[in-house]
N, C-alpha and C positions, 0 to 999 in steps of 0.2 A: 172750764177752769178745774172741774172737779173730776174727769178724763185726765187732763195733765196731767195732776198732781200724784193719781192711782199709776200712772205711767211712770212718773219719775220713781215713786215709793219701788215700784217692781222691778225699774232698774237699778235703783242702790244695793236690793236685798240680792238682786244677780251677782253684782259686781262684789257684793261678800261672802256668796257663797256659787263661784263661777265653779267648778269643781266638787265634787266631795274631798274632804281631807280625812286621810286613815293615820293612825297612828298607834304606835308600836314601843309598848314600854319592857323596859326591865327596872327591877330595884333591887336594891340592898337584899332585900330579906327573902329574895328569891320566889317571893308569890308571884312574881308579873318575869316572865323570859321571853323577850320579844313579843309579848302578848297586847292584842289589839286593845283599844282605848281609846274612848269619847275625846273628843274635843268640845270648846266649851265656845258659847256667846262671846264678843268683846266684852271686856269688863275692867273695873282697875288692877293694875297689873303692878308687878314692881318695875319690869322691865316690857320696853317696846322694840320686838327685833323685825328691823327691814330686811327686804331681799331686793336687789337691782340685780335682776336677771341681765339688764343690758352690759354690765361691768363683770365679762368674763376673766379668766384667770386660766389656769394651765387644764389640760385634756387629761382626765384620767386613765393608767391602764389599767387599775384595780386594787384588789385587797387580796391577802393571802396569807401562806404559811410555807416552810420550808420541807420539801418532801428528803429529809435526811437519809440515811443508811441506816438509822436504826426506826424511826420510825416506816418507811416502807416496809422493814422485816416485819415490825411487831404487825401495820394492818394486814398483810399475807397472811402472816403465821399465827397470830394472836385473835381471828377471827374466824369462822366458820365462811364458805364462798357466800352465801345465801347474805349474810350481815354486813359483811366486807363489802358488799356490792352496796346497798345499801346504804352505809355511811360514806363511801366514796361518790353515790348521786344525791347526798344530801350535803359534802361539802363542796363538791364541785357545780353542781347545778343549783335552782331556783324554783327547781319542782318540789310540788307538796311542801313549801314552807324552807325549803334548801337556803343553804347561806349564799351561796355562789362564789365561789373564789374563782379569781381571773387571775391570778398571778401566783409564780411558784419561784421556788431558789433551789437549785440542787448543788452540791459539793462536787466539786472535783475529786476523787479520791476522800479519803476519809477526813472526818471534823471529829470532836470529841464525842457525837454522839452515833459511831460507826461501831460495830461490835470488834474488828480488828483495827489495828493500825495499818494503811496500804496506801500505796499512790495506783499507777496506772500504767507505770514503767518501774517496778523496783528489781534492784539488782544485788545482788550479792557486797557485801561489804568490799570497798575497793575497785569493785568494778565501775565505770561508766556506760552508758550508751548515749552519745551524742546525736546519731543518726535514728533516736527512737524505734530499734528494731522490733524492740519489745514490750512496745505500747500495745495494750490490751485494754477493752472496756469489760472485760470477764468477770472484775469485781463487781460491778452494776449492773449486771445481768440476771442476777437471782433475784431482787427484789425494786431495787432502785426505777430500773429500766419496766419492767411491768407496770408497777403503780404507777408511774408519771405518763405512760402510753395510754393505761386505763383512764386516769382523769383527763388527757386530749380526745380521748373519744367520748366522754361525756360530757366537753367542756373543747369545742374546737379553737374557741378564741384564748383559752388559756395561752397565757403567754408563760415563755419558760427563761429562768436566766442564770449561772453557775458561776462559782466564787470557787478558788482552791484555798485550802488550808495551808498545804505546802506546794512546792515543787518537789519531784522526786528527791529522795536522800543524797543517791551521789552528784546533783546539781549543788550543793550546799555545803558551805564551811565545814560543818557538823556531822557529812555524811552521813546524817541521820534526816525521816521527819519530825522528830522534834528539835525545835531551838532554832538556833542560826538563820545564814542569810545568804542570797544566793551567789553565787561565784559568776563575775564577770563573765568568762569564759565560756559561763553557760546561757546567756540575757538568750543568745538566740534558740538554744534549743529548748529555753522553755518557752517562749512564744512561738514554738513549732508544739510543743506538748499542748499548750492551748487550743491551737487551730485545728490539730491533730482531732481534738476532745470534739470541739463544734463540729468537725466532718462525720465522725463518727456516731457522735448523736442522731448528727441529720438525718446521717442513713440508716438509722434504729427507729425513725418517725418521730422524732422529738425536734423540732426548731431550736435552738437557742439564738432569743432572741439579744441579752446584753452575757457582759461577762464582765467581772472585776479581777482587776492585777492578781489580789488577794488579800484574804477577808483579815479585818483587823491587823494590817501592816506593823505597828508600832508594840504587837503585842508578842512575846516569844513565850507560850505555857510549857512550865516545865514536865507534863505528863501527856501531852497529845499533839498532834500535829501544829504548826504554826511556822512563820518564816517574816522577820524581821524584813520591811523594805523602808529603805529612807524615800523622800521626796526624789532626791536626784536620783536613784536604783529607780522606781518605778517611772519619771518622766525618759529615761534611758531605755527602759526596756518598752517602754509603749512608743518612744516618736523612734526609736532606732531599728523595734525590730518588730513588735506586734503588731504598730497599726499599719506600717507598709506590707508588712505581711499578708494580712487581710483585705488591704488595699489591690496588691497584686494578686490574689484570689479572685476578687469580686466579689467578697463575701460581706455583706449587709449588717453581720453581728457587731451589737455597738459597743463601747468599752466604754465605763464607766470607771471615774477617779474614788480614791478615799477608803470606805466600805469598812467605818469604822465612827468612831465615837462624834458627837457634838462637841465635848471641850479642847480640841485640838482642831478649829479651823484653818490656824496656817499651816498645817500641811498640806489641805489639796489648794490653797492657794499657792503654796510656796510648786508644789507638782505644776500647777497650771501655767506659772509664770516663765514655763520652758513654750516656747514660741511652738517645737518643733514636735512636742507630744501633742499643746493643747490641739492641733485639728484634729488628733485623733481623738478627744474625748468628746463626747454626747453628754454626758452626765456625771453629776456629785453624787454618791451612796452612805449613806448615814445611820449609826448604832444609837440606841439610847441609853447606853449603860453609863457615860459620864456627860457632864453637860448639861445645855439648856437648847432647846428646839430651835430659841432663834438663832443658831448658828446656820442654820441651812439658808436664811435669809441674807447672812452677813458674807458668806461666799456667793450666792446668788447676785448680789447688788456689784459683786466686779465681775462676773460671769453669766448675766442674764438671759444669755445665748444656749446655754449647758440647761440639762432638765434636772430636776431635783427627785430623789429617789429616796425610799428609807425601806432596809432591806434586812433590819434584823432588830428583834428584841424577842428576849424570854421571861414570860411571867413565873414564879417559883414559888416557893413553902415560904422565902422568908417575906414574904406578903400575901397569908390568904385572907384575910379580909375585905369581904366584896365595898365594904361602904368606904374602905379605902382603897384599893386597888382599881376596882370600876371608872371612878374618876380620873385617876390617875392614868390609865390608857386610854380615856376620850378624850382628856386634856393635850397630853403629850402627842398620843401617838394620831387618830382616828382623825382629831380635832385642829392639836400644835401642828402635827408635821404635814397637812394639808395646806392648812390655812398660810406655812409656810412655803409653799410651791410642792412638796410632794406628787407625782402622778402617780406612783404605786405605793405600796404597804404591807409589810409583809412582820409576821411574827417567826418567830425561831422554829421548832419544831411542832410540825404537826400532830404527832401523837406520841405519848409516852406511856411507859407501865406505869403502875403505882408506886414504883421505887426509882423513878426517877430515867429510866433507863428505855431500853439498853443504851450504855454508853462507855466507853473507855478512857478512862481520866476525865478533867474539865470538870463540868457545876454537876455536884451532884444531889442538887433539891429543885430544879427546874421542873417547869411543869409545861405539857403540850396544850394544844389547842384544845385537846379531847385526851382524856386517858383512858386506855384498854386495857384492862386484866386480862391477861392471856390464860388464865388460869377458869376463868367463868366467864369471858366474852362481855362482860360488862363494860358497859361505853358511859362515861360521865363527859358532860360539856361542860370546859370549864368557863370562867370568868372570860377567857379572852375568848371562846367560841363568842360567845354573846354581845364583847364590846365590838369584835370585829364583823360578826354579823348586822350590828345597827350601818354598818357601810356597807356592807359588798351583797346584802340581799337586794337595797334600793339602790343603790350607786350603779350604776352599770358601765362597762367598757366605754369608753367616747365621750361619756357623761364630761360637762366643764364645768369648774368651780366656779361657781358666781359669788358677789357681795354680799354678806350679810353684816348687818351693825345693828349694836346695839349692847350696850356698854351696862352688868351690872355684877355686883361682887358676887362668886361662886358661879354664873351662868356661863358656862362656853359653848360658841356653836360654828356650825359651818353647813353652806347651803351646797347644790348642787343642781344644773339641769341636765336631767340625762337625756341622749339623743330622740329620743320619741314627745320631747316635749315636756315632761313629769319634772316635778322637781321635788326634792328628796332634803328635808332640814332637821339636822343629828343636833341636837341639845344634851346637854348634860351639865347637873348641879353635883357641885363640890359641895354647897353649903350645908351646914347643919339642921338644916328645916327645909318646909316645902318651897317656890319659887312660884309663882304664877306671871307668864310672859305674853304680851300679845303680839301676833304674825300678821305684819302686814307686806302684802306681796302683790304684783298685778291679778287682780280678780280675785284675790283673798285675802280676807281681815277674821283673824279666829286665835281665842284666848286657850291657854293650857296651863295646868299646876302641876308641874314637876314635883315627883317628894324628895328629901332629900336624899341625896348618892345616888337617883336616879338618872334614867338615857334615856328619852324619847327619840324614834327620828318618826319624822310628822313629811306626810308623800300625800304631793295632789298635782 
Protein backbone atom coordinates (compact mmCIF):
# COMPACT_ATOMS: atom_id res chain seq x y z
CA UNK A 1 0.00 0.00 0.00
CA UNK A 2 2.81 2.41 0.91
CA UNK A 3 4.43 1.72 -2.46
CA UNK A 4 1.14 2.41 -4.26
CA UNK A 5 0.64 5.71 -2.41
CA UNK A 6 4.19 6.80 -3.28
CA UNK A 7 3.59 5.89 -6.91
CA UNK A 8 0.34 7.87 -7.04
CA UNK A 9 1.99 10.86 -5.39
CA UNK A 10 4.79 10.77 -7.93
CA UNK A 11 2.31 10.47 -10.78
CA UNK A 12 0.29 13.46 -9.58
CA UNK A 13 3.45 15.51 -9.20
CA UNK A 14 4.37 14.59 -12.76
CA UNK A 15 0.97 15.78 -14.02
CA UNK A 16 1.42 19.13 -12.31
CA UNK A 17 4.90 19.60 -13.72
CA UNK A 18 5.05 17.54 -16.93
CA UNK A 19 7.15 20.15 -18.70
CA UNK A 20 8.97 23.18 -17.30
CA UNK A 21 7.01 26.40 -17.71
CA UNK A 22 8.87 29.46 -18.93
CA UNK A 23 7.43 32.91 -18.29
CA UNK A 24 8.31 36.17 -20.08
CA UNK A 25 7.08 39.39 -18.49
CA UNK A 26 6.70 43.01 -19.60
CA UNK A 27 5.60 45.64 -17.08
CA UNK A 28 4.37 49.18 -17.60
CA UNK A 29 7.27 50.61 -15.58
CA UNK A 30 9.62 49.01 -18.15
CA UNK A 31 11.63 47.26 -15.45
CA UNK A 32 10.68 44.03 -17.21
CA UNK A 33 10.79 43.91 -21.01
CA UNK A 34 10.12 40.38 -22.23
CA UNK A 35 12.13 39.35 -19.19
CA UNK A 36 12.33 35.81 -17.80
CA UNK A 37 10.06 35.40 -14.78
CA UNK A 38 9.21 32.61 -12.33
CA UNK A 39 5.92 30.74 -12.04
CA UNK A 40 4.54 29.46 -8.76
CA UNK A 41 2.81 26.41 -7.39
CA UNK A 42 -1.00 26.35 -7.41
CA UNK A 43 -2.42 28.70 -4.81
CA UNK A 44 -5.49 30.79 -4.09
CA UNK A 45 -6.07 32.88 -7.20
CA UNK A 46 -8.39 35.52 -8.63
CA UNK A 47 -9.06 33.33 -11.66
CA UNK A 48 -8.48 29.94 -13.19
CA UNK A 49 -7.55 29.83 -16.88
CA UNK A 50 -8.30 26.45 -18.42
CA UNK A 51 -6.58 25.45 -21.66
CA UNK A 52 -8.23 22.85 -23.89
CA UNK A 53 -5.94 22.02 -26.83
CA UNK A 54 -8.57 19.69 -28.29
CA UNK A 55 -10.72 22.67 -29.23
CA UNK A 56 -8.78 24.17 -32.12
CA UNK A 57 -9.51 27.28 -34.13
CA UNK A 58 -7.66 29.17 -36.90
CA UNK A 59 -4.18 28.31 -38.10
CA UNK A 60 -1.81 31.21 -37.58
CA UNK A 61 0.22 32.86 -40.34
CA UNK A 62 2.14 35.19 -38.07
CA UNK A 63 2.61 38.65 -36.60
CA UNK A 64 4.54 41.59 -37.97
CA UNK A 65 4.53 45.14 -39.33
CA UNK A 66 4.52 46.97 -42.65
CA UNK A 67 7.69 47.69 -44.58
CA UNK A 68 6.57 51.11 -45.83
CA UNK A 69 8.80 53.09 -48.16
CA UNK A 70 9.62 55.39 -45.25
CA UNK A 71 10.51 52.46 -42.99
CA UNK A 72 12.65 50.81 -45.65
CA UNK A 73 14.52 54.03 -46.41
CA UNK A 74 15.15 54.68 -42.72
CA UNK A 75 16.41 51.16 -41.99
CA UNK A 76 18.71 51.22 -45.01
CA UNK A 77 19.95 54.81 -44.68
CA UNK A 78 19.62 55.65 -40.99
CA UNK A 79 21.86 52.82 -39.76
CA UNK A 80 25.33 51.54 -40.57
CA UNK A 81 25.43 48.16 -42.29
CA UNK A 82 26.31 46.23 -39.13
CA UNK A 83 23.57 47.85 -37.04
CA UNK A 84 21.01 47.46 -39.84
CA UNK A 85 21.78 43.78 -40.25
CA UNK A 86 21.55 43.20 -36.50
CA UNK A 87 18.19 44.98 -36.29
CA UNK A 88 16.73 43.07 -39.23
CA UNK A 89 17.89 39.80 -37.67
CA UNK A 90 16.29 40.82 -34.39
CA UNK A 91 13.00 41.67 -36.07
CA UNK A 92 12.71 38.76 -38.48
CA UNK A 93 14.32 35.83 -36.66
CA UNK A 94 14.12 34.36 -33.16
CA UNK A 95 17.89 34.08 -32.84
CA UNK A 96 19.30 35.46 -29.58
CA UNK A 97 15.91 36.62 -28.39
CA UNK A 98 14.71 38.07 -31.70
CA UNK A 99 10.98 38.62 -32.00
CA UNK A 100 10.53 36.58 -35.18
CA UNK A 101 8.13 38.53 -37.39
CA UNK A 102 6.60 36.18 -39.97
CA UNK A 103 4.18 38.53 -41.74
CA UNK A 104 4.61 41.89 -43.46
CA UNK A 105 2.68 44.29 -45.67
CA UNK A 106 3.90 46.41 -48.57
CA UNK A 107 2.29 49.41 -50.21
CA UNK A 108 1.73 49.29 -53.97
CA UNK A 109 3.06 52.74 -54.72
CA UNK A 110 3.17 55.50 -52.12
CA UNK A 111 1.33 55.87 -48.84
CA UNK A 112 1.56 58.82 -46.45
CA UNK A 113 4.74 57.15 -45.14
CA UNK A 114 6.67 57.68 -48.36
CA UNK A 115 9.11 60.48 -49.11
CA UNK A 116 7.20 61.41 -52.26
CA UNK A 117 3.83 60.57 -53.78
CA UNK A 118 4.05 58.13 -56.68
CA UNK A 119 2.38 55.18 -58.37
CA UNK A 120 4.04 52.53 -60.50
CA UNK A 121 2.64 54.04 -63.71
CA UNK A 122 2.59 57.83 -63.41
CA UNK A 123 1.66 59.89 -66.45
CA UNK A 124 1.62 63.65 -67.18
CA UNK A 125 -1.73 65.36 -66.47
CA UNK A 126 -4.30 64.53 -69.12
CA UNK A 127 -2.45 61.47 -70.43
CA UNK A 128 -3.38 57.82 -69.87
CA UNK A 129 -1.65 54.47 -70.23
CA UNK A 130 -4.36 51.75 -70.36
CA UNK A 131 -1.90 49.18 -71.71
CA UNK A 132 0.51 49.93 -68.82
CA UNK A 133 3.43 50.52 -71.15
CA UNK A 134 5.05 52.75 -68.53
CA UNK A 135 4.56 50.39 -65.57
CA UNK A 136 7.77 50.15 -63.53
CA UNK A 137 8.93 48.90 -60.15
CA UNK A 138 11.76 51.45 -60.22
CA UNK A 139 10.43 53.46 -57.24
CA UNK A 140 10.48 50.33 -55.07
CA UNK A 141 13.94 49.13 -56.10
CA UNK A 142 15.86 51.69 -54.10
CA UNK A 143 14.81 50.61 -50.60
CA UNK A 144 11.56 48.61 -50.35
CA UNK A 145 12.66 45.67 -52.47
CA UNK A 146 16.14 45.36 -50.88
CA UNK A 147 14.70 45.60 -47.36
CA UNK A 148 12.02 43.01 -48.10
CA UNK A 149 14.52 40.66 -49.74
CA UNK A 150 16.77 40.94 -46.70
CA UNK A 151 13.82 40.06 -44.45
CA UNK A 152 13.00 37.06 -46.65
CA UNK A 153 16.61 35.92 -46.64
CA UNK A 154 16.57 36.00 -42.84
CA UNK A 155 13.18 34.31 -42.64
CA UNK A 156 12.17 32.41 -45.81
CA UNK A 157 8.78 31.68 -44.19
CA UNK A 158 7.94 35.40 -44.14
CA UNK A 159 4.58 35.99 -45.83
CA UNK A 160 4.19 39.22 -47.77
CA UNK A 161 0.90 40.93 -48.60
CA UNK A 162 0.38 44.20 -50.45
CA UNK A 163 -2.17 47.02 -50.70
CA UNK A 164 -2.47 50.10 -52.95
CA UNK A 165 -3.28 53.50 -51.44
CA UNK A 166 -4.41 54.69 -54.85
CA UNK A 167 -4.61 53.66 -58.47
CA UNK A 168 -2.43 55.74 -60.79
CA UNK A 169 -3.94 59.22 -61.02
CA UNK A 170 -4.90 58.90 -64.67
CA UNK A 171 -7.30 56.06 -63.77
CA UNK A 172 -9.24 58.29 -61.35
CA UNK A 173 -11.91 60.95 -61.39
CA UNK A 174 -9.44 63.49 -59.99
CA UNK A 175 -6.54 62.67 -62.38
CA UNK A 176 -4.54 62.67 -59.14
CA UNK A 177 -3.23 60.23 -56.56
CA UNK A 178 -4.99 62.34 -53.92
CA UNK A 179 -8.73 61.72 -53.46
CA UNK A 180 -11.13 60.59 -56.17
CA UNK A 181 -12.64 57.32 -57.35
CA UNK A 182 -11.69 54.74 -59.97
CA UNK A 183 -13.22 55.48 -63.36
CA UNK A 184 -15.29 52.51 -64.64
CA UNK A 185 -13.48 52.44 -67.98
CA UNK A 186 -10.25 51.69 -66.09
CA UNK A 187 -11.51 48.83 -63.88
CA UNK A 188 -9.72 46.36 -66.16
CA UNK A 189 -6.55 48.45 -66.30
CA UNK A 190 -6.46 48.65 -62.50
CA UNK A 191 -6.81 44.86 -62.26
CA UNK A 192 -3.94 44.51 -64.74
CA UNK A 193 -1.90 46.99 -62.69
CA UNK A 194 -2.33 44.84 -59.57
CA UNK A 195 -1.41 41.65 -61.41
CA UNK A 196 1.62 43.28 -63.04
CA UNK A 197 2.79 44.25 -59.55
CA UNK A 198 2.49 40.68 -58.26
CA UNK A 199 4.29 39.30 -61.31
CA UNK A 200 7.06 41.89 -61.13
CA UNK A 201 7.61 41.39 -57.40
CA UNK A 202 7.69 37.63 -57.93
CA UNK A 203 10.39 38.13 -60.55
CA UNK A 204 12.34 40.06 -57.88
CA UNK A 205 12.10 37.05 -55.56
CA UNK A 206 9.28 38.48 -53.41
CA UNK A 207 6.15 36.32 -53.57
CA UNK A 208 2.95 38.23 -52.74
CA UNK A 209 0.57 35.81 -51.02
CA UNK A 210 -2.37 38.23 -50.76
CA UNK A 211 -3.68 41.54 -52.07
CA UNK A 212 -6.28 43.95 -50.83
CA UNK A 213 -7.96 45.98 -53.52
CA UNK A 214 -7.64 49.30 -51.72
CA UNK A 215 -6.32 50.50 -48.39
CA UNK A 216 -9.16 52.09 -46.40
CA UNK A 217 -11.65 52.31 -49.28
CA UNK A 218 -14.07 54.58 -47.39
CA UNK A 219 -11.46 57.28 -46.72
CA UNK A 220 -10.27 60.00 -49.10
CA UNK A 221 -7.39 61.81 -47.34
CA UNK A 222 -6.73 65.33 -48.48
CA UNK A 223 -2.92 65.32 -48.46
CA UNK A 224 -1.71 61.86 -49.45
CA UNK A 225 -2.75 59.07 -51.87
CA UNK A 226 -6.18 57.56 -51.32
CA UNK A 227 -9.17 56.37 -53.32
CA UNK A 228 -12.81 55.82 -52.38
CA UNK A 229 -14.22 52.46 -53.47
CA UNK A 230 -17.80 51.55 -52.66
CA UNK A 231 -18.82 47.92 -52.02
CA UNK A 232 -20.36 47.88 -55.51
CA UNK A 233 -17.14 49.08 -57.14
CA UNK A 234 -15.04 46.58 -55.19
CA UNK A 235 -17.36 43.76 -56.19
CA UNK A 236 -17.22 44.78 -59.85
CA UNK A 237 -13.42 45.04 -59.94
CA UNK A 238 -12.87 41.77 -58.06
CA UNK A 239 -15.66 39.73 -59.63
CA UNK A 240 -15.32 40.81 -63.23
CA UNK A 241 -11.67 41.80 -63.58
CA UNK A 242 -9.08 41.00 -60.90
CA UNK A 243 -10.42 37.61 -59.80
CA UNK A 244 -10.86 36.21 -63.34
CA UNK A 245 -7.45 37.60 -64.38
CA UNK A 246 -5.62 35.92 -61.49
CA UNK A 247 -7.47 32.68 -62.23
CA UNK A 248 -6.72 32.83 -65.97
CA UNK A 249 -3.04 33.26 -65.21
CA UNK A 250 -3.03 30.40 -62.71
CA UNK A 251 -1.82 32.70 -59.94
CA UNK A 252 -2.34 31.69 -56.31
CA UNK A 253 -2.34 35.21 -54.86
CA UNK A 254 -5.34 35.64 -52.59
CA UNK A 255 -7.76 38.58 -52.58
CA UNK A 256 -8.72 40.03 -49.20
CA UNK A 257 -11.79 42.25 -48.90
CA UNK A 258 -12.25 45.52 -46.96
CA UNK A 259 -8.87 46.51 -45.35
CA UNK A 260 -10.55 49.17 -43.22
CA UNK A 261 -11.98 49.77 -39.75
CA UNK A 262 -14.12 47.69 -37.40
CA UNK A 263 -16.92 50.28 -37.36
CA UNK A 264 -18.42 49.46 -40.77
CA UNK A 265 -18.97 45.70 -40.97
CA UNK A 266 -21.89 46.38 -43.31
CA UNK A 267 -19.43 47.31 -46.07
CA UNK A 268 -17.64 43.95 -46.44
CA UNK A 269 -20.99 42.21 -45.89
CA UNK A 270 -22.41 44.20 -48.79
CA UNK A 271 -19.47 43.50 -51.10
CA UNK A 272 -19.50 39.79 -50.26
CA UNK A 273 -23.21 39.55 -51.01
CA UNK A 274 -22.18 39.68 -54.69
CA UNK A 275 -21.86 35.98 -55.51
CA UNK A 276 -19.57 36.58 -58.47
CA UNK A 277 -17.08 38.60 -56.45
CA UNK A 278 -17.41 36.37 -53.39
CA UNK A 279 -15.97 33.30 -55.15
CA UNK A 280 -12.67 35.12 -55.68
CA UNK A 281 -12.29 36.38 -52.10
CA UNK A 282 -10.41 34.33 -49.52
CA UNK A 283 -10.55 36.60 -46.48
CA UNK A 284 -11.53 39.88 -44.83
CA UNK A 285 -8.93 42.38 -43.54
CA UNK A 286 -9.43 44.86 -40.69
CA UNK A 287 -7.96 48.06 -39.16
CA UNK A 288 -8.24 49.33 -35.59
CA UNK A 289 -8.96 53.04 -35.85
CA UNK A 290 -12.72 52.94 -35.21
CA UNK A 291 -15.23 50.42 -33.91
CA UNK A 292 -14.81 47.24 -31.89
CA UNK A 293 -12.80 44.13 -32.63
CA UNK A 294 -15.97 42.01 -32.34
CA UNK A 295 -16.88 43.20 -35.86
CA UNK A 296 -14.47 40.55 -37.13
CA UNK A 297 -16.69 37.82 -35.73
CA UNK A 298 -19.84 39.60 -36.89
CA UNK A 299 -18.75 39.26 -40.52
CA UNK A 300 -17.23 35.80 -39.99
CA UNK A 301 -20.58 34.50 -38.76
CA UNK A 302 -22.01 35.22 -42.20
CA UNK A 303 -18.95 33.96 -44.11
CA UNK A 304 -17.26 31.35 -41.88
CA UNK A 305 -15.35 29.93 -44.82
CA UNK A 306 -13.34 33.15 -45.19
CA UNK A 307 -10.10 33.82 -43.32
CA UNK A 308 -9.83 36.80 -40.98
CA UNK A 309 -6.81 39.12 -41.09
CA UNK A 310 -5.84 42.16 -39.08
CA UNK A 311 -3.74 44.35 -41.36
CA UNK A 312 -3.13 47.76 -39.78
CA UNK A 313 -2.95 49.68 -36.53
CA UNK A 314 -0.50 52.41 -35.58
CA UNK A 315 0.85 53.43 -32.26
CA UNK A 316 1.38 57.13 -31.72
CA UNK A 317 2.27 59.89 -29.34
CA UNK A 318 -1.42 60.43 -28.65
CA UNK A 319 -1.08 57.40 -26.34
CA UNK A 320 2.47 57.43 -24.92
CA UNK A 321 1.64 55.95 -21.51
CA UNK A 322 2.74 52.33 -21.19
CA UNK A 323 0.19 51.60 -18.46
CA UNK A 324 -2.64 52.54 -20.82
CA UNK A 325 -1.32 51.55 -24.25
CA UNK A 326 0.27 48.18 -23.50
CA UNK A 327 -2.98 46.61 -22.18
CA UNK A 328 -4.94 48.23 -25.04
CA UNK A 329 -2.68 46.70 -27.67
CA UNK A 330 -2.90 43.29 -26.03
CA UNK A 331 -6.65 43.37 -25.41
CA UNK A 332 -7.56 44.57 -28.92
CA UNK A 333 -4.82 43.37 -31.29
CA UNK A 334 -2.83 40.43 -29.96
CA UNK A 335 -5.61 38.85 -27.87
CA UNK A 336 -8.84 40.38 -29.17
CA UNK A 337 -8.05 40.14 -32.86
CA UNK A 338 -6.93 36.51 -32.66
CA UNK A 339 -9.82 35.51 -30.40
CA UNK A 340 -12.03 36.96 -33.13
CA UNK A 341 -10.41 34.79 -35.77
CA UNK A 342 -7.39 36.67 -37.14
CA UNK A 343 -4.79 34.42 -38.76
CA UNK A 344 -2.29 37.25 -38.96
CA UNK A 345 -1.87 40.54 -37.10
CA UNK A 346 0.07 43.53 -38.43
CA UNK A 347 1.17 46.84 -37.01
CA UNK A 348 1.65 49.76 -39.38
CA UNK A 349 5.20 51.17 -39.79
CA UNK A 350 8.07 48.85 -38.94
CA UNK A 351 10.33 51.83 -38.21
CA UNK A 352 10.03 55.62 -37.97
CA UNK A 353 12.38 58.41 -36.92
CA UNK A 354 12.05 60.68 -33.84
CA UNK A 355 10.02 63.17 -35.93
CA UNK A 356 7.51 60.39 -36.75
CA UNK A 357 8.63 60.10 -40.37
CA UNK A 358 9.63 59.94 -43.10
CA UNK A 359 6.10 60.88 -44.18
CA UNK A 360 4.44 63.22 -46.65
CA UNK A 361 0.99 64.23 -45.43
CA UNK A 362 -1.13 62.06 -43.19
CA UNK A 363 -0.23 61.12 -39.63
CA UNK A 364 2.13 63.58 -37.92
CA UNK A 365 2.67 61.71 -34.65
CA UNK A 366 2.56 58.00 -35.55
CA UNK A 367 5.02 55.67 -33.87
CA UNK A 368 6.84 52.75 -35.49
CA UNK A 369 7.54 49.39 -33.90
CA UNK A 370 11.04 50.79 -33.47
CA UNK A 371 12.32 54.36 -33.63
CA UNK A 372 15.60 54.94 -35.46
CA UNK A 373 17.47 58.22 -35.04
CA UNK A 374 19.40 58.60 -38.31
CA UNK A 375 21.64 61.24 -36.73
CA UNK A 376 22.98 58.92 -34.04
CA UNK A 377 21.96 55.43 -35.15
CA UNK A 378 20.15 54.92 -31.84
CA UNK A 379 17.34 52.37 -31.90
CA UNK A 380 14.41 52.60 -29.48
CA UNK A 381 12.16 49.59 -29.08
CA UNK A 382 8.67 50.94 -28.53
CA UNK A 383 5.59 49.69 -26.71
CA UNK A 384 4.45 47.99 -29.93
CA UNK A 385 7.72 46.06 -30.18
CA UNK A 386 7.14 44.41 -26.83
CA UNK A 387 3.40 43.92 -27.29
CA UNK A 388 3.94 42.10 -30.57
CA UNK A 389 7.04 40.32 -29.28
CA UNK A 390 4.88 38.62 -26.66
CA UNK A 391 3.18 36.82 -29.55
CA UNK A 392 5.62 36.72 -32.47
CA UNK A 393 8.53 35.28 -30.49
CA UNK A 394 6.49 32.40 -29.08
CA UNK A 395 3.61 31.72 -31.51
CA UNK A 396 5.07 30.12 -34.61
CA UNK A 397 3.67 30.04 -38.13
CA UNK A 398 1.27 27.11 -38.39
CA UNK A 399 0.23 27.29 -34.73
CA UNK A 400 -3.41 26.74 -33.87
CA UNK A 401 -5.34 28.98 -31.55
CA UNK A 402 -6.91 26.77 -28.88
CA UNK A 403 -9.54 27.33 -26.23
CA UNK A 404 -8.60 29.29 -23.12
CA UNK A 405 -11.42 29.94 -20.68
CA UNK A 406 -11.68 31.83 -17.41
CA UNK A 407 -13.31 35.17 -16.84
CA UNK A 408 -12.08 37.76 -14.36
CA UNK A 409 -12.28 41.53 -14.70
CA UNK A 410 -9.05 42.96 -16.11
CA UNK A 411 -7.52 39.70 -17.38
CA UNK A 412 -7.46 38.98 -21.12
CA UNK A 413 -5.86 35.84 -22.50
CA UNK A 414 -5.37 33.72 -25.61
CA UNK A 415 -3.62 30.37 -26.13
CA UNK A 416 -1.90 28.67 -29.06
CA UNK A 417 -0.46 25.22 -29.74
CA UNK A 418 2.65 25.36 -31.93
CA UNK A 419 3.53 22.84 -34.65
CA UNK A 420 6.17 21.34 -32.32
CA UNK A 421 3.50 20.64 -29.69
CA UNK A 422 4.46 23.46 -27.30
CA UNK A 423 1.81 25.77 -25.90
CA UNK A 424 1.98 29.57 -25.58
CA UNK A 425 -0.49 31.36 -23.31
CA UNK A 426 -0.56 35.18 -23.43
CA UNK A 427 -2.19 36.99 -20.50
CA UNK A 428 -2.66 40.75 -20.10
CA UNK A 429 -3.74 42.57 -16.95
CA UNK A 430 -5.53 45.86 -17.57
CA UNK A 431 -6.61 46.16 -13.94
CA UNK A 432 -5.17 48.74 -11.58
CA UNK A 433 -3.73 46.07 -9.30
CA UNK A 434 -1.93 42.73 -9.58
CA UNK A 435 -3.96 39.65 -10.45
CA UNK A 436 -3.10 36.09 -9.49
CA UNK A 437 -4.35 33.29 -11.68
CA UNK A 438 -3.96 29.53 -11.93
CA UNK A 439 -3.46 27.79 -15.25
CA UNK A 440 -4.89 24.33 -15.80
CA UNK A 441 -3.94 22.44 -18.94
CA UNK A 442 -3.22 18.80 -19.83
CA UNK A 443 -0.14 17.90 -17.81
CA UNK A 444 0.12 21.35 -16.24
CA UNK A 445 -1.16 23.23 -13.20
CA UNK A 446 0.63 26.35 -11.97
CA UNK A 447 -0.01 29.89 -10.74
CA UNK A 448 1.26 33.29 -11.72
CA UNK A 449 0.88 36.79 -10.28
CA UNK A 450 0.72 39.41 -13.01
CA UNK A 451 1.42 43.05 -12.06
CA UNK A 452 -1.04 45.81 -12.94
CA UNK A 453 -0.88 46.72 -16.67
CA UNK A 454 1.56 43.86 -17.21
CA UNK A 455 1.73 41.18 -19.90
CA UNK A 456 3.12 37.68 -19.62
CA UNK A 457 3.66 34.90 -22.14
CA UNK A 458 3.79 31.44 -20.56
CA UNK A 459 5.33 28.65 -22.60
CA UNK A 460 5.54 24.90 -21.96
